[in-house]
N, C-alpha and C positions, 0 to 999 in steps of 0.2 A: 862184819856188820859194825857200823859206827855206834857209839854209845856203850853202855854197860848193862849188866843184868839187873841193876838196881832200879831201872826205870820201867814203869808200866808202858806198854805199847798200845797205841790206838790205831787200828786198821780202819780205813774209811774209803768210801767211794770217791775217788779223786776227781771225777767229772761232775759230781752232783753239787749244785750251788748251795743247797741246804746243808750238806755234809761239810763243805768248805767253810761255811759260816760257823758251823758248830765247832770246827777245829780252831778257828780264830777265837771263839768264845772260851774254849778250854785253855788255850795259850794265855789269854787275858787273865783268867782266874787261877791259873796254876802257879800260885805264889811259892809253893815248895819245890817247883821244878821236878815234878814226879813223872811227867809224861813225855813220850817221844812218839812220833807219828810216821806212818807209811800208808800210801794208798794201796787199796786192794789190787789195783791194776799193775803195780810195780812188781819187779822180780822178787824183792824181799817180802813184800806183802803176800804174794802167792806162796813163797817158801814157808813163811810163818804160818799161814793158814793150812797148808798141806801137812806140815809137821804135826799139827793138832787135829788132823783129819776133819777139817771144817770144809764143807761143800759150799764154795762161794757162789754157787748158783742158787742156793737156798738162803744164805746169809750174805747179802751183798751191800750192807750199809754201814754197820759198825761192829767191831770186835775189840774187846779190851783184853789184853794179855798181861797177866802178872807173872813175869818170868819165874820159873821154878815153883809156881803155886797152882795157877789155873788160868782158864780163859772164860770170858763171859760174852754173851751176844745180846743184841736187840735191847729190850727195855732194861734188863738187868745191868748191862754194860753202861747204858746212859745214866741210870740211877747211881751206880758206884762212882762214875766219873764226877757227877754233880756233887755227891756227898763229900768227896775228897776235898772240895774247896772250903769246907767249913762254913761258919757263919750261918746266914739264912738258908744257904744251900742245904744244910743239914736237915731241913724240914722235908726234904725229899724222902727221908726214911719212911714217912707215912705211906708212901706208895708201895713199899715193900709188903704191906699188909694185903694188897690186892694180889690175887693169884697171878703167877707169872704167865700162865696161858692167856688170861684176859688182857694183862698189860701188853703182851706180845701181839695180840690180835689188833689192838689199837696201834701199836708201833708198826706192824706190818701194813696197816691201812695207809698210814702216812708214808711209809717207805715205798709202797707200791705206786703212790701218786706224786712222789717228790719231784720227778722231772716235769710233770704237767704243771704243778703248782709253783715250783721254784726255779725251774729251768735246769739246763745242763750245758756244760762246756764241751768243746770238741776234744780237748786234751786235758790231762791232769794239771792241777795248779802247780806252779813253780814257786817255791817259797822265796821270800825276799832274802837278801843277804843276812839281815838281823835274825830271821827265823830259821835259816838253813841248819843251824846246830840242833834244832828240835826234831829234825827229820832224819830217819835212818836210811841207809843205802845198802 
C-alpha cells in the first residue's frame, strides 16, 4: 500500500459525483496533508473495509479510517473530516450534539438520493498527475 500509517484514509464511492466533489473539497482544505483516498470500488478500498468488517452494502458512501485508532462512517466521518480543517470548519462541532442516529438518518437520505440528484459516472474517477500521490493503491 502506498503511503504510511500516519495518514487518515477516506474511502468513498468512486462513481458518485457528489462524493468526487467532496474528495476535491477535502484535498483543497487539507492544509496539513492528513488524508489519503481510495474508492470503495478499488481493490485496496475493499480490502480496508473488509479488514474492519465493514459491510459496504450498508455503508457505501464514506468511511474515515484513522490507522491504528478507529474508523468512522457516515455523518461522524464527515464531521471529523470537516473539523480537521480548523478555522470556521471547527463550527461543525455543534452538530456532534445532535444524536448520531438522527444525523445518520439525514446522511442516509442524501446518500440514498445522491445518484438521482448529483449524477453518477460509469467508472471511478482517475486522479490527475498532481493528485495521484493523495490516492493509495
